[in-house]
C-alpha positions as CSV (number, residue, x, y, z in Angstrom):
1,M,15.2,67.4,-162.6
2,Y,15.9,63.7,-163.1
3,L,15.8,61.8,-159.8
4,L,17.7,58.6,-159.3
5,F,18.1,57.0,-155.9
6,H,20.5,54.1,-155.4
7,G,21.5,53.7,-151.7
8,E,24.3,56.1,-150.8
9,K,24.0,58.0,-154.1
10,S,20.8,59.6,-152.9
11,H,22.7,61.4,-150.3
12,D,25.2,62.7,-152.8
13,F,22.4,63.8,-155.1
14,L,20.5,65.8,-152.5
15,S,23.7,67.5,-151.4
16,A,24.5,68.5,-154.9
17,I,21.3,70.5,-155.4
18,E,22.2,74.2,-155.4
19,N,19.1,76.0,-156.5
20,E,15.8,76.2,-154.7
21,I,13.7,73.2,-155.6
22,T,10.4,73.7,-157.4
23,Q,7.1,72.2,-156.5
24,W,7.4,69.7,-159.3
25,D,10.8,68.7,-157.9
26,L,9.2,68.2,-154.5
27,I,6.6,65.9,-156.0
28,E,9.2,63.8,-157.8
29,L,11.4,63.6,-154.6
30,M,8.4,62.4,-152.6
31,R,7.6,59.8,-155.2
32,S,11.2,58.6,-155.0
33,F,11.0,58.4,-151.2
34,E,7.7,56.6,-151.3
35,K,9.3,54.0,-153.6
36,L,12.2,53.5,-151.2
37,K,9.8,53.3,-148.3
38,G,7.8,50.6,-150.1
39,K,10.9,48.6,-150.6
40,G,11.9,49.0,-147.0
41,E,15.0,51.0,-148.2
42,L,14.3,54.5,-146.9
43,Q,17.0,55.5,-144.6
44,S,16.7,58.0,-141.7
45,L,16.6,61.5,-143.2
46,H,18.7,62.8,-140.3
47,T,22.1,62.5,-142.0
48,W,20.8,64.0,-145.2
49,V,19.6,67.1,-143.3
50,L,22.9,67.5,-141.5
51,N,24.9,67.2,-144.7
52,C,22.8,69.5,-146.9
53,S,23.3,73.3,-147.2
54,N,20.3,74.0,-149.5
55,K,17.6,75.5,-147.3
56,S,14.7,74.4,-149.5
57,V,16.0,70.8,-149.5
58,I,16.4,70.8,-145.8
59,S,12.9,72.1,-145.4
60,F,11.6,69.3,-147.6
61,L,13.6,66.6,-145.7
62,I,12.2,67.8,-142.4
63,K,8.7,67.5,-143.8
64,G,9.7,64.0,-144.9
65,I,10.7,63.1,-141.4
66,G,7.2,64.0,-140.2
67,Y,5.5,62.4,-143.1
68,F,7.3,59.1,-142.8
69,N,7.0,59.2,-139.0
70,Q,10.7,59.0,-138.3
71,I,10.3,59.4,-134.6
72,E,14.0,58.7,-134.1
73,N,14.7,62.1,-135.5
74,S,12.7,64.0,-132.8
75,G,15.8,65.7,-131.4
76,L,16.6,67.2,-134.8
77,I,13.0,68.4,-135.3
78,I,13.1,70.1,-131.9
79,E,16.4,71.8,-132.7
80,K,15.1,73.0,-136.1
81,I,12.0,74.7,-134.5
82,T,14.4,77.6,-133.7
83,D,16.3,77.6,-137.0
84,E,17.0,81.1,-138.4
85,N,15.3,80.1,-141.7
86,E,11.5,80.6,-141.7
87,D,10.8,77.8,-144.1
88,I,12.8,75.3,-142.0
89,R,11.0,76.5,-138.8
90,V,7.6,76.0,-140.5
91,A,8.6,72.5,-141.6
92,A,9.9,71.6,-138.1
93,I,6.9,73.0,-136.3
94,E,4.5,71.0,-138.6
95,A,6.7,67.9,-138.3
96,S,6.5,68.1,-134.5
97,G,2.7,67.8,-134.8
98,D,3.0,64.9,-137.3
99,L,5.4,63.1,-134.9
100,M,3.1,63.9,-131.9
101,L,5.9,65.5,-129.9
102,K,3.7,66.6,-127.0
103,E,6.8,67.8,-125.1
104,V,7.3,70.7,-127.5
105,E,3.8,72.1,-127.2
106,Y,4.9,74.5,-124.4
107,I,7.9,75.6,-126.6
108,L,5.5,76.4,-129.5
109,R,3.2,78.4,-127.2
110,G,6.2,80.3,-125.9
111,R,7.5,81.2,-129.4
112,Y,4.1,82.2,-130.9
113,K,4.1,85.9,-130.3
114,N,7.6,86.5,-131.7
115,E,7.1,84.3,-134.8
116,T,6.2,85.1,-138.4
117,F,2.7,84.7,-139.6
118,Q,3.5,81.5,-141.4
119,C,5.1,80.0,-138.3
120,Q,2.2,81.1,-136.2
121,K,-0.2,79.2,-138.5
122,A,2.1,76.2,-138.3
123,I,2.1,76.4,-134.5
124,I,-1.7,76.4,-134.3
125,K,-1.9,73.5,-136.8
126,S,0.5,71.4,-134.7
127,I,-1.3,72.2,-131.5
128,K,-4.5,70.9,-133.2
129,K,-2.7,67.7,-134.3
130,L,-1.3,67.2,-130.8
131,N,-4.8,67.5,-129.4
132,S,-3.6,67.4,-125.8
133,G,-6.1,69.8,-124.4
134,D,-3.3,71.6,-122.6
135,S,-3.4,74.7,-124.8
136,L,-7.0,75.9,-124.1
137,N,-6.0,79.0,-122.1
138,F,-3.4,79.9,-124.8
139,L,-6.0,79.5,-127.6
140,E,-8.7,81.4,-125.7
141,E,-6.3,84.3,-125.2
142,L,-5.1,84.2,-128.8
143,F,-8.7,84.2,-130.1
144,N,-9.6,87.2,-128.0
145,E,-6.5,89.1,-129.0
146,T,-6.3,88.5,-132.7
147,H,-8.2,90.2,-135.4
148,E,-6.7,88.2,-138.3
149,N,-9.5,86.1,-139.8
150,E,-7.4,83.2,-140.9
151,I,-5.8,82.9,-137.4
152,E,-9.2,83.3,-135.7
153,T,-10.7,80.5,-137.7
154,S,-7.8,78.2,-137.2
155,V,-7.8,78.8,-133.5
156,I,-11.5,78.1,-133.2
157,N,-11.2,75.0,-135.3
158,T,-8.5,73.8,-132.8
159,I,-10.6,74.6,-129.8
160,Y,-13.6,72.8,-131.3
161,S,-11.6,69.7,-132.1
162,Y,-10.7,69.3,-128.4
163,N,-14.2,67.9,-127.7
164,G,-15.0,67.9,-124.0
165,E,-13.4,71.0,-122.5
166,G,-12.8,72.5,-125.9
167,R,-16.5,72.4,-126.7
168,D,-17.3,74.0,-123.4
169,L,-14.9,76.8,-124.1
170,F,-16.4,77.1,-127.6
171,K,-19.9,77.6,-126.1
172,K,-18.5,80.2,-123.7
173,L,-16.8,82.1,-126.5
174,K,-19.9,82.0,-128.6
175,K,-22.0,83.3,-125.7
176,D,-19.7,86.3,-125.2
177,A,-18.6,87.0,-128.8
178,K,-19.9,89.9,-130.9
179,D,-19.9,90.8,-134.6
180,S,-17.1,89.4,-136.6
181,K,-15.8,87.0,-133.9
182,L,-19.3,85.6,-133.5
183,S,-19.5,85.1,-137.3
184,V,-16.2,83.1,-137.1
185,L,-17.6,80.9,-134.3
186,K,-20.8,80.2,-136.2
187,H,-18.8,79.4,-139.4
188,V,-16.8,76.8,-137.6
189,E,-19.9,75.3,-135.9
190,T,-21.7,74.8,-139.2
191,P,-21.7,71.0,-139.8
192,L,-21.0,71.3,-143.6
193,I,-17.8,73.3,-143.2
194,K,-16.6,72.8,-139.6
195,F,-13.9,70.4,-140.7
196,K,-12.4,72.8,-143.3
197,E,-8.6,73.2,-142.6
198,Y,-7.4,76.8,-142.4
199,A,-4.1,76.4,-140.6
């Protein structure tokens, strides 16, 4: 894919993409956006999202909104959290964390149980980024209920990152945990690997 961005033409280009974009295309698109950003010419991605029908492009643009901190597009991100397309939901959930939209944290918690595995991982990742401390009860319940190792580790990483109250909860969970759950807690607590990202 050859990418050329010249003002309004970039919108036409993105709208014309019909097939799912490849990982290489994503890298090239991001490079083009970075160049526009560097020149002070990167427009709000809101219009491009609304005028595009390609789900993979929309997902990419939503990630771009988070990456470039386009906080003016918060309403769009909140709307896309409930999109019917999983990839778009994942992108929107992660972007809500990138934009530090603390007002959506309760929405994410409420959607968790009925979401797909990928969206669940994105929810925990965003809660960690938001770092509000408001989700401790939710995370404790989630840790106690889940038996999926990747989710367990991500949840404990998030609890551990809350410092104060989070560390207190971590100690409580470690005191009460047995077998595999105790292993996950010890794994997260180990200084050499505690900052590894699993979400």
